[in-house]
C-alpha positions as CSV (number, residue, x, y, z in Angstrom):
1,M,148.6,91.1,71.8
2,S,151.3,89.3,74.6
3,Q,150.5,87.8,77.8
4,E,151.8,91.2,79.4
5,Q,150.6,93.8,77.4
6,F,147.7,93.4,77.9
7,V,147.9,92.9,81.9
8,K,149.5,96.2,81.5
9,D,146.6,97.7,79.7
10,L,144.4,96.1,82.4
11,Q,146.4,97.5,85.4
12,Q,146.8,101.3,83.4
13,A,142.9,101.1,82.9
14,L,142.0,99.9,85.8
15,G,145.0,100.0,88.7
16,A,147.0,97.7,90.3
17,E,145.1,98.0,93.3
18,V,141.9,95.8,91.6
19,V,143.9,94.4,89.0
20,L,146.4,91.0,90.5
21,V,148.9,89.2,88.7
22,G,151.6,86.5,89.7
23,D,152.2,85.9,93.3
24,A,149.3,88.4,94.0
25,V,146.6,86.1,92.9
26,E,146.2,83.6,96.2
27,A,146.0,80.0,95.5
28,R,141.8,80.3,96.5
29,Y,140.9,82.0,93.3
30,H,142.9,79.0,91.0
31,T,139.9,76.5,92.2
32,D,136.2,76.2,94.3
33,W,134.9,73.3,96.0
34,S,134.4,71.2,92.9
35,G,137.8,69.4,93.5
36,T,138.8,70.2,90.0
37,P,142.7,70.7,89.5
38,P,143.8,74.5,90.2
39,V,144.1,77.1,87.0
40,A,146.3,80.4,87.6
41,P,144.8,82.8,85.5
42,W,146.6,85.7,83.6
43,A,144.9,88.0,86.4
44,L,142.8,88.6,88.8
45,V,140.1,92.0,88.2
46,R,138.3,92.6,92.2
47,P,136.2,95.2,90.6
48,R,134.8,97.5,93.2
49,S,131.7,98.8,91.1
50,T,129.9,98.4,87.7
51,E,131.7,100.9,85.4
52,E,135.3,99.1,86.8
53,V,133.4,95.3,85.5
54,S,132.2,97.5,82.3
55,T,136.0,98.5,81.6
56,A,137.4,94.8,82.4
57,L,135.3,93.0,80.0
58,R,135.4,95.3,77.6
59,L,139.1,94.8,77.2
60,C,139.3,91.0,77.8
61,H,136.3,91.4,74.6
62,A,138.4,93.8,72.0
63,H,141.7,91.6,73.0
64,R,139.7,87.8,72.9
65,V,140.6,87.0,76.3
66,P,138.6,85.0,78.1
67,V,136.7,85.8,81.4
68,V,135.5,83.8,84.8
69,P,133.4,85.5,87.1
70,Q,133.7,84.0,90.4
71,G,131.9,84.3,93.5
72,G,132.5,83.2,96.7
73,L,133.8,79.9,95.5
74,T,131.6,77.3,97.6
75,G,130.0,75.5,94.0
76,L,130.4,71.9,93.1
77,A,130.4,72.2,89.2
78,G,134.0,74.3,88.9
79,G,132.2,76.6,87.5
80,A,134.0,80.0,89.0
81,V,137.0,77.8,88.3
82,P,139.7,80.1,85.3
83,V,141.0,78.8,82.1
84,E,143.8,79.1,81.0
85,G,144.8,82.2,79.5
86,G,141.6,83.8,81.1
87,V,140.5,87.1,83.6
88,A,138.7,86.3,86.5
89,I,136.4,88.8,88.4
90,S,136.1,88.3,91.8
91,L,132.6,90.1,92.9
92,E,134.1,90.0,96.6
93,R,134.5,93.8,96.7
94,M,130.5,94.5,95.7
95,H,129.0,93.7,98.6
96,A,126.9,96.5,99.5
97,I,123.0,96.2,101.2
98,E,122.3,99.3,98.9
99,D,118.8,99.1,100.1
100,I,116.0,97.9,101.7
101,N,111.8,98.8,101.5
102,A,110.0,97.5,104.5
103,R,106.8,97.7,103.5
104,S,107.4,97.0,99.5
105,A,109.6,94.2,100.8
106,V,112.4,94.8,98.1
107,M,115.6,94.5,98.9
108,Q,118.3,95.7,96.3
109,V,122.3,94.0,97.4
110,Q,125.6,94.0,95.1
111,A,125.8,90.3,93.8
112,G,129.2,90.1,96.1
113,A,126.8,90.2,99.3
114,T,127.5,87.1,101.0
115,L,123.3,85.2,101.0
116,Q,124.1,85.5,105.2
117,A,124.5,89.1,105.0
118,V,121.1,89.5,102.9
119,Q,119.6,86.9,105.7
120,E,120.7,89.0,108.5
121,A,119.6,92.4,106.8
122,A,115.8,91.0,105.7
123,V,115.5,89.6,109.2
124,E,116.4,93.4,111.0
125,A,113.7,95.1,108.3
126,G,111.4,92.5,109.8
127,L,111.0,90.0,107.2
128,V,112.5,87.1,105.8
129,F,114.6,85.6,102.8
130,G,113.6,82.6,100.9
131,V,116.7,80.9,100.3
132,D,119.1,79.7,102.7
133,L,122.1,77.7,102.0
134,G,124.6,75.4,104.1
135,A,127.3,77.9,102.5
136,R,125.3,80.7,103.4
137,G,128.8,82.8,105.0
138,S,130.2,82.0,101.8
139,C,128.0,82.3,98.9
140,Q,127.7,84.9,97.0
141,I,123.9,86.0,95.5
142,G,124.9,87.0,92.0
143,G,126.4,83.3,92.1
144,N,122.5,82.3,94.3
145,V,121.3,84.0,90.9
146,A,124.3,82.9,88.4
147,T,122.8,79.2,89.4
148,N,119.8,79.6,90.4
149,A,120.1,78.1,93.9
150,G,117.4,75.8,95.4
151,G,118.9,75.3,99.2
152,N,116.8,74.3,102.1
153,G,113.5,76.6,101.5
154,V,112.9,75.3,97.9
155,L,109.2,73.7,99.0
156,Q,108.0,76.6,100.2
157,H,109.1,80.4,98.6
158,G,110.5,78.5,95.1
159,M,113.9,78.4,93.6
160,M,116.5,82.2,93.3
161,R,114.4,82.5,90.5
162,E,111.5,82.9,92.1
163,Q,113.1,85.4,94.7
164,V,114.5,88.3,92.2
165,L,112.7,91.4,90.6
166,G,115.2,92.7,88.6
167,L,119.2,92.9,87.7
168,E,122.0,94.8,86.7
169,V,123.8,92.8,83.8
170,V,127.3,93.6,82.2
171,L,127.4,91.8,79.1
172,A,131.2,90.5,77.0
173,D,131.8,93.9,75.4
174,G,130.8,96.0,78.6
175,T,127.4,97.2,78.1
176,V,125.3,96.7,81.0
177,L,122.3,95.9,81.2
178,P,119.9,97.9,83.6
179,M,117.4,95.7,84.5
180,L,116.4,97.1,88.4
181,R,112.2,97.0,88.1
182,P,110.5,96.6,91.9
183,M,107.3,95.8,90.6
184,I,106.1,92.3,90.6
185,K,103.2,92.7,88.0
186,N,105.7,93.5,85.1
187,N,104.4,93.1,81.5
188,T,106.2,95.8,79.8
189,G,108.3,93.9,77.2
190,Y,110.6,90.8,77.1
191,D,112.0,89.5,81.0
192,L,115.3,89.7,79.8
193,K,116.7,89.0,83.2
194,Q,115.3,85.9,83.5
195,F,118.3,84.6,80.4
196,F,120.7,85.5,83.1
197,I,119.4,83.2,86.4
198,G,121.6,80.3,86.1
199,A,123.7,80.7,83.1
200,E,125.9,80.3,85.6
201,G,128.0,83.7,84.1
202,T,128.2,82.1,80.6
203,L,125.6,85.6,78.7
204,G,127.0,88.7,81.5
205,V,128.4,88.9,84.9
206,I,125.9,89.9,87.6
207,T,126.6,93.3,89.3
208,R,123.4,94.1,91.1
209,V,119.9,91.8,92.1
210,L,117.2,93.7,93.2
211,L,115.0,90.6,95.8
212,R,111.7,90.0,96.7
213,L,111.7,89.7,100.4
214,R,108.4,87.1,102.2
215,P,106.7,88.0,105.3
216,M,108.6,86.7,108.9
217,P,106.8,84.2,110.3
218,Q,105.2,84.2,113.0
219,A,106.3,80.8,114.6
220,K,108.9,77.2,112.6
221,A,109.1,74.3,113.8
222,T,111.4,71.8,112.3
223,A,110.2,68.3,112.3
224,L,112.3,64.6,110.6
225,V,109.6,63.2,109.2
226,A,110.5,59.6,107.8
227,M,108.5,57.9,104.7
228,P,108.7,54.1,104.0
229,S,108.0,55.5,99.6
230,F,108.1,58.7,97.6
231,D,104.5,58.8,96.9
232,Q,103.9,58.8,100.5
233,A,105.5,61.1,101.0
234,L,104.3,63.2,97.7
235,A,100.8,62.6,99.6
236,K,101.5,64.0,103.1
237,T,103.1,67.0,101.7
238,K,100.2,67.3,99.9
239,T,97.5,67.4,103.2
240,W,100.3,69.1,104.9
241,R,99.9,72.6,102.1
242,R,96.1,71.3,102.4
243,S,96.3,72.1,105.9
244,T,98.0,75.1,106.2
245,T,95.0,76.7,103.9
246,P,91.8,78.4,105.2
247,K,88.8,76.1,104.7
248,N,86.4,79.2,103.6
249,P,88.6,81.0,101.5
250,P,86.8,85.1,101.0
251,R,85.9,85.0,97.3
252,C,84.2,86.6,95.0
253,S,83.8,85.6,91.1
254,S,81.6,89.0,90.2
255,P,81.2,92.6,91.2
256,C,79.7,92.0,94.5
257,P,77.8,95.4,95.3
258,S,77.4,94.4,99.0
259,S,81.2,94.6,99.1
260,W,81.5,97.4,98.0
261,H,79.3,99.7,99.7
262,K,80.6,98.4,103.0
263,A,84.3,99.4,102.1
264,A,82.5,102.5,99.8
265,S,80.1,103.9,102.3
266,P,82.0,105.7,104.6
267,C,83.4,108.0,101.5
268,M,80.4,108.3,99.1
269,P,78.6,111.0,101.3
270,A,80.9,113.8,100.9
271,P,81.6,113.9,96.9
272,K,77.5,112.6,96.7
273,L,78.7,110.0,93.4
274,A,76.8,107.4,92.7
275,P,77.9,103.1,92.7
276,P,79.2,101.7,89.5
277,V,77.3,98.9,90.3
278,K,73.8,99.3,89.5
279,S,70.8,96.8,91.0
280,S,69.8,93.9,89.4
281,P,67.8,90.5,89.7
282,R,70.6,88.8,91.1
283,W,71.2,91.2,93.5
284,P,68.7,93.1,95.9
285,K,69.1,96.7,95.8
286,K,71.0,98.7,98.5
287,A,70.1,101.6,100.4
288,S,71.4,104.9,99.1
289,L,74.8,106.3,99.8
290,T,73.9,109.2,100.2
């Protein structure tokens, strides 16, 4: 199939507003911040929904046309630069903050939302997002996930991988994988989302992200500490981590009747229930809760 016929089919399926060609594709979509020589794609697809992403990929797959996903174009490795005879898909129009649950500290966003928008939405909910980059106002969450970004808070909160609870991804043939499970504890089978984090769009296009948020710190201070060697810097980091850990954290290595009785005693008299842990030689006998 010729380029003209393919582009025509793409526009018929998605509309001329979504599929831009020729001079309508601005020069900034030809490359990214890496300085890689620019390449003009056959077409630029700017979808507004997961369904439009799926349609675009299905057509490209059927006609063997390569696809390059684009986010904020702030990468320095050339991963968002189009290829000759290919299509670029920009997620910039899919930028909604769809849901924030402050009680469970979870946020669902579309992949085109900027990092700064996510950070500001988290702060409004009394929480913080664990990743921060200098390009926060331009880079997009989908790109952060696709590159497994680290950033300024990586020692405290971890890489982008540690912030992702779930993904929605469209495969090359247009198949949509819904993996938006909001539980931190989830052992229901293969954790497929991990394949797409850091894959830079080679396995599929990320369209939605379920993010884990963090408690907002009560105070924050920034200091510049110059160390004479890397080993001493690691030793100092270990000392700082120790200083933020409670000296005598509460712990119970086995069932503790005393703790259980304190928590359960206000509730036990009404239903006349018996304690689940009986007295033993290791523990003193407790007074009856009834």
